[in-house]
C-alpha positions in Angstrom: 196.4 -5.4 48.1 193.7 -7.2 45.5 191.6 -4.3 45.5 194.4 -1.9 44.7 195.6 -4.4 41.8 192.2 -4.9 40.5 191.5 -0.9 40.2 195.3 -0.1 38.9 194.3 -2.8 36.3 190.9 -0.8 35.2 192.2 2.7 35.8 195.1 1.2 33.0 192.3 0.3 30.5 190.5 3.1 31.2 193.8 5.2 29.7 194.7 2.6 26.8 191.1 3.0 26.1 191.0 6.9 26.3 194.4 6.4 24.0 192.8 4.7 21.8 189.7 6.5 20.7 191.3 9.7 18.8 193.6 7.1 16.7 190.5 5.3 16.0 188.9 9.1 14.9 191.7 9.7 12.9 192.0 6.4 11.7 187.9 6.7 10.4 188.5 10.1 8.7 191.7 8.9 6.9 189.3 6.1 5.6 186.6 8.6 4.6 189.0 10.9 2.2 190.1 8.2 0.8 186.6 6.6 0.2 185.6 10.3 -1.3 188.5 11.1 -2.9 187.3 7.2 -5.0 184.2 8.5 -5.4 185.3 11.6 -6.6 187.4 10.3 -9.2 184.8 7.1 -10.4 182.3 10.3 -10.7 184.9 12.2 -13.2 184.9 9.3 -15.3 181.4 8.9 -15.4 180.5 12.6 -16.6 183.6 12.1 -19.3 181.5 9.2 -20.7 178.5 10.5 -20.1 179.2 14.5 -21.9 181.6 11.8 -24.7 178.5 9.8 -25.6 176.2 12.3 -25.1 177.8 14.3 -28.1 178.8 11.3 -30.3 174.8 10.7 -30.1 173.8 14.4 -31.0 173.0 14.9 -34.9 175.2 17.0 -36.8 178.6 16.3 -38.8 181.2 18.8 -36.3 183.5 18.0 -39.5 181.6 19.1 -42.4 180.2 22.1 -39.9 184.1 22.7 -39.8 184.6 22.4 -43.3 181.4 24.2 -44.6 179.2 23.1 -47.4 181.3 23.0 -50.3 183.8 20.5 -49.1 184.4 17.3 -50.7 184.2 13.9 -49.6 187.8 13.2 -49.8 188.5 16.7 -47.2 185.8 15.0 -44.9 187.6 12.0 -44.4 190.7 13.4 -44.2 190.0 15.6 -41.3 187.6 12.8 -40.0 191.2 10.4 -39.7 192.9 12.9 -38.4 190.6 13.6 -35.2 190.3 10.2 -34.7 186.2 10.4 -35.3 186.7 7.6 -38.4 187.2 5.2 -35.3 185.0 2.7 -33.4 183.1 4.4 -30.4 185.0 2.7 -27.6 188.5 3.3 -29.7 187.7 7.2 -29.6 186.6 7.3 -25.7 189.5 4.9 -24.7 191.9 6.9 -26.9 190.7 9.9 -25.2 190.3 8.7 -21.9 194.2 7.6 -21.9 194.6 11.5 -23.3 192.8 13.2 -20.3 194.8 11.5 -18.2 198.1 12.7 -18.9 196.6 16.1 -19.5 195.7 16.2 -23.3 192.0 16.4 -23.9 192.8 17.6 -27.6 192.0 19.7 -30.1 189.1 22.2 -31.3 187.8 21.4 -35.1 187.6 24.7 -35.7 190.1 26.9 -34.3 192.5 24.2 -34.1 193.7 25.5 -30.4 194.6 23.2 -27.6 191.7 22.8 -25.6 193.7 23.5 -23.0 194.4 26.4 -23.8 191.2 27.7 -24.5 190.2 26.8 -20.6 192.9 28.5 -19.3 192.0 31.8 -21.3 188.6 31.5 -20.9 187.8 30.0 -17.3 189.1 32.6 -14.9 186.4 34.9 -16.2 183.7 32.0 -15.0 185.7 31.2 -11.8 185.5 35.0 -11.0 181.9 34.8 -11.5 181.7 32.7 -9.0 183.5 33.4 -6.7 182.2 36.9 -6.4 178.8 35.6 -6.4 179.3 33.4 -3.3 181.4 35.9 -1.7 177.9 38.5 -2.2 175.9 35.8 -1.4 177.6 34.7 2.1 177.7 38.5 2.7 174.0 39.5 2.5 172.7 35.8 3.8 174.0 36.3 7.5 172.9 39.4 8.5 169.7 38.6 7.3 168.9 35.2 8.4 170.5 36.2 11.6 168.6 39.5 12.2 165.4 37.6 11.1 166.1 35.0 13.7 166.4 37.0 16.5 163.7 39.1 16.1 161.0 38.5 18.3 158.3 40.6 15.6 156.2 37.7 13.7 155.9 41.1 10.8 159.5 40.0 10.0 158.8 36.7 9.5 156.4 36.7 7.4 158.0 39.7 5.2 161.2 37.2 5.4 159.2 34.6 4.0 157.4 36.5 1.4 160.3 38.5 0.2 162.4 35.3 -0.6 159.8 33.5 -2.1 159.6 36.3 -4.9 163.1 36.9 -5.0 162.8 32.6 -5.8 160.2 33.6 -8.7 162.2 35.9 -10.5 164.2 34.6 -13.3 168.1 35.7 -13.2 168.5 36.3 -16.6 165.0 39.2 -16.1 167.2 40.3 -13.6 170.6 41.1 -15.7 168.3 42.4 -18.6 166.9 45.1 -16.3 170.5 45.2 -14.1 172.4 45.9 -17.8 169.4 49.1 -18.3 169.8 50.5 -15.4 173.2 50.5 -14.8 174.6 50.2 -18.2 172.3 52.9 -19.8 171.0 54.9 -17.4 173.7 55.8 -14.6 176.8 54.4 -16.4 178.2 52.5 -14.0 178.8 49.6 -16.6 180.9 49.1 -19.6 177.8 48.1 -22.4 180.5 46.1 -24.0 184.3 45.0 -23.8 186.3 43.6 -21.7 189.5 44.1 -19.2 191.6 40.8 -17.9 194.0 42.6 -15.5 192.8 42.9 -12.1 191.5 45.2 -10.4 190.1 46.6 -14.1 188.1 43.6 -15.1 185.9 44.4 -11.9 183.5 46.9 -13.1 182.6 44.4 -16.0 181.8 41.5 -13.9 180.6 43.4 -10.3 177.2 43.3 -12.1 176.7 39.9 -13.7 178.1 38.6 -9.8 175.0 40.5 -8.1 172.5 39.4 -10.5 174.0 35.3 -9.9 173.8 35.5 -6.2 170.3 36.5 -6.1 169.7 32.5 -7.4 171.3 31.4 -4.2 170.5 34.3 -1.5 167.0 33.3 -0.6 167.7 29.7 0.1 170.9 30.2 1.4 169.2 32.8 3.8 166.5 30.4 4.5 168.6 27.5 5.3 170.5 29.4 7.6 167.4 30.9 9.6 166.2 27.2 10.1 169.2 26.3 11.1 169.7 29.6 13.4 166.5 28.9 14.7 167.2 25.4 16.6 170.8 26.7 17.4 168.7 28.8 19.9 167.2 26.2 21.4 170.3 24.7 22.3 171.4 24.7 26.3 174.7 26.7 25.1 173.2 29.2 24.4 171.5 30.1 27.3 174.6 29.5 28.7 176.8 31.9 26.7 173.6 34.7 27.5 174.6 33.9 31.5 178.5 33.9 31.2 178.0 37.3 29.8 180.6 37.0 27.0 180.7 39.7 24.3 178.7 40.1 21.2 181.3 38.8 18.9 182.2 35.6 20.4 178.3 35.1 20.8 177.0 35.7 17.3 180.1 33.7 16.3 180.6 31.0 19.0 177.4 30.4 20.2 174.8 30.9 17.3 176.7 31.3 13.7 179.4 28.2 13.5 177.0 25.6 14.9 174.5 26.5 12.5 176.9 27.4 9.1 177.6 24.0 8.7 174.4 23.2 6.4 174.5 26.0 4.7 178.7 25.6 3.5 177.4 22.2 3.0 174.3 23.6 0.4 176.7 26.6 -1.2 179.6 23.8 -2.5 176.6 21.6 -3.9 175.7 24.5 -5.2 178.1 25.0 -7.3 176.4 23.7 -10.5 173.5 25.9 -10.1 176.3 29.0 -10.4 178.3 28.0 -13.0 174.9 27.3 -15.3 173.7 31.0 -14.2 177.0 32.0 -15.2 176.8 30.8 -18.8 173.7 33.0 -19.2 175.0 36.1 -17.6 178.3 36.2 -20.0 175.3 36.1 -22.7 173.8 38.6 -21.5 176.7 40.7 -20.8 179.0 39.6 -23.8 181.9 38.9 -21.2 184.5 36.1 -22.3 184.1 33.5 -19.8 184.1 29.6 -20.7 180.5 29.0 -20.6 180.1 31.7 -23.6 182.6 28.9 -25.0 180.7 26.4 -24.1 177.5 27.6 -26.1 179.2 28.1 -29.2 181.1 24.7 -28.7 177.8 22.8 -29.0 176.3 25.4 -31.7 179.4 24.0 -33.9 179.6 20.1 -32.9 183.2 21.4 -31.5 183.1 17.6 -29.7 186.7 18.2 -28.3 185.3 22.2 -26.9 182.3 20.8 -25.4 183.7 17.5 -24.0 187.0 19.6 -21.7 184.6 22.2 -20.9 182.2 19.5 -19.5 185.1 17.8 -17.8 187.0 21.1 -16.1 183.1 21.5 -14.7 182.3 18.4 -12.8 185.8 18.1 -11.8 185.1 21.5 -10.4 181.7 20.5 -8.8 183.1 17.3 -7.3 186.3 19.1 -5.8 183.7 22.0 -4.0 181.6 19.9 -2.5 184.1 17.6 -1.2 185.5 21.1 0.6 182.4 22.5 1.2 181.6 18.8 3.1 185.3 19.5 5.1 184.5 22.5 5.8 180.9 21.7 7.4 183.0 19.3 9.5 185.7 21.7 10.7 182.2 23.7 11.7 180.5 21.5 13.4 181.8 18.1 14.5 178.1 16.6 14.9 178.6 16.7 11.0 179.0 13.0 9.5 181.5 12.4 6.4 180.1 10.0 4.6 
């Protein structure tokens, strides 16, 4: 009787511990998300502050550039007061920070347009190039990494290592110029100038910049995915899938790709900043009306509000995509920890 009571008590303790485990995991995951959101807010704040500070200490007077060399001191003073540039540094930053929280990130010194309007007009072009670039990088990287990982020939691995090293060494702007010369002049597949904003007409202007931009991402993603696939092939569950005789599609996805994609997805999310930098170059070479081209023009004219707004948006995009990449990596492989 006593032994039965003890066994019942131990069984009840095991059941209660099993019930508490999912709740504990959910609580830890919720705290992790809250911590990541807080950290993202802190990173965004420092991106805003550093961009604001660097512009203030950079040489050149944006008011005189806006008014021209013939501007009088009185006109310069009036415009400086209008944009609040006569106030102390911390007061200027406080006004900008509180305005950004309410959705107002300033007015351009030159065009007198709201920065929100400038960003909403030009950001879709840049976003489309980045999305197409990342999609093309995934489409190219997965078959290459998978075929090399499953190949038994050592020559394929040597060719793979050499080709990725060469592609990493070629500058993106050089490939862009070659592509524009060949596809735009010789084959006439790409318009030499102009842009149409409506989808899908804009794709004929964007596919080549996106393709060139993705080549800075393909060799890195392919190497990381190939390394992850090689580690996965050594796992016991892969042999189990072969023994069970599962279908090829299920074997490639469930047994090979899904456990191996987590590091690649996380890396890709963290390389969004690199993709943004490459997109700025592509927009300049192909004369596309993207936000990166607007950033270059704003920096050259010291247009504080436009530069600050664009850098803030870029920072928020990088932080958000990094968070989403970590989450996707966790969903693909629960062994990935969210810190």
